[in-house]
N, C-alpha and C positions, 0 to 999 in steps of 0.2 A: 504494500500500500504506500502510495506517495505521501510524504509529509512535507508540508509547507510551513515555514516559520515566519510570522510577521512580528517585527520589532519596532517599538517606538520608545519614547523617553520613559514613560511611567506605566505602560500597559493598562491604560485607563480609558483611552478614547479611540485613536485611529487603529492601532494594532488589534484591539479587542473587536472593534466593528468589522475589520477585515476578516478576522478569524471566524466570527459568527456568520457573516454573509457567505464566506467561502464554504464552510461546513454545511450550511443550510442548502445552498445551491447544489453542492456535490451530492448530498443526500437526496434532494428532490429529484435529481436526474439518475440516481442509482450508480454513481461513479465510485470507483475505488480510490477516492482522494480524500485527504483530511488535512486539517491545519491546526496549529496552536499558536499562541502569541506570548510574548514576553516584553519586558521593559528593561532599559539600561539602569534605571534607578529604583530604589525602594520607594514604594508609594506611601505618601503621607495622607492620602485621601480618606475621608470617613465613609464614602460610598464605594461600592465595589466596581461601578462602571459609570462613565460619563453620562449625565442626563441627555446630552446631545445624541449620543449613540443609542441610548435606551429609547428615547422618543422616536428616533428614526426607525428603529426595529419595530416598535409598536405600530408606527404608521404603515410599515410594510407587512404587518400582521405576522411577524416572526416572533414566536414565543420562545422564551428561554426558561427551561425547567429550574436550573440552579445557576445563580449568578455568583461566580467566584470573585475573590479579590485579586488585584494585580499580582503578578509573579515576576520576580527579578530574573534576568537572563543569566544562565550558567553555561559553562563549556559543554556540558552534556546535552543541553538543548540544541546548541549549534551542531553537534555531532549527529543528532537524531534526524535533522532536516535534510531533505534532498534539494530544497529550494529555500533560500533565505532572502527575505525582502524587508528592507528598512524603509520607514515611511518618508523620510526627508533627508537628502544627502547633506545639505547645509547644516542641519541640526545634528545629524547622527554620525557622520563620517568620523569626526574627532573622538566621539565616544567609543565607536567600534575600534578605532586604531589604538586608543589608550588602554582599553580593557581586553580586547580580543584581536589584536593586530594581525595575528596569523590567519585570520578569516577574511581579511580585506579583499582578497581576490575572488571570494566565493559568494558575494552578496550582490544584490541589485537594489537600486533606489527608485522609489516611485515619486518622490517630490510632492507628497501630500503634506501641506503645512498644518501646524497646530492652530487652535482657535484664535490665538492672538494675531495671526497673520492671514488666515483664510476663513471665511464664513463657513460654519458647519454644513450648510446646505450644499455649497459648492464642493467642499472637501469630500463629503460623503457621496455625492453624485459621482465625482471623479474616481473615488475609491471603488464604488460598485462597478463602474466600467472597467477599471483595471482588474478587478477580481474576475469578472466575466471573461475578459481576454485571457487572463492567466489560466483559467479552467479550460478554455478552448485550446490553448497552446499545450497544456499538460496532456490533454486527451490525444493530441496529435503526436506528442513526443513519447507516449506511454511505452512504445516498444524500444526506445532508445535509453541508454543509461544517462542519469542526470549529472554525474560527476566524473571527472577524470581520475587517474591514479593518484594525483597529488592530494585530492580531497580524501581519498581513502586512507592515505598515510596520516593525514591530520586527525582523522576520526579515531584511528587505532594506535596512535603513538603515545 
């Protein structure tokens, strides 16, 4: 089963929304794809998920049985993923390089900015389109390996 990892700063808004939308869509179409999400920093939030994300999910009639609190990124999370997506290059490249620099060549950036810089409606619309495109691409690539030999050495070293 293909594992996609979505990463943002606090695992509270963008990466969580991407994870939930991805898993909902993949399940709805019966695909063997799944995702999870993490954040670079420990969350200090009192709520488990951003109200912007939660409201959008409710608007889309996507129900969440259990809403977990944000989870901080660990090396084992990176090793589990076949695809690693960071929400915004300008915001997250330095975090990745300082905490997990050996993974810099194995990530992609979607450039979805946080609420201070991009309105949630716009950001979440773009995020949904990116998730749809990712799922389509993963379906087409399903018979191809996701990583080269260097990634496998990182996973198991």
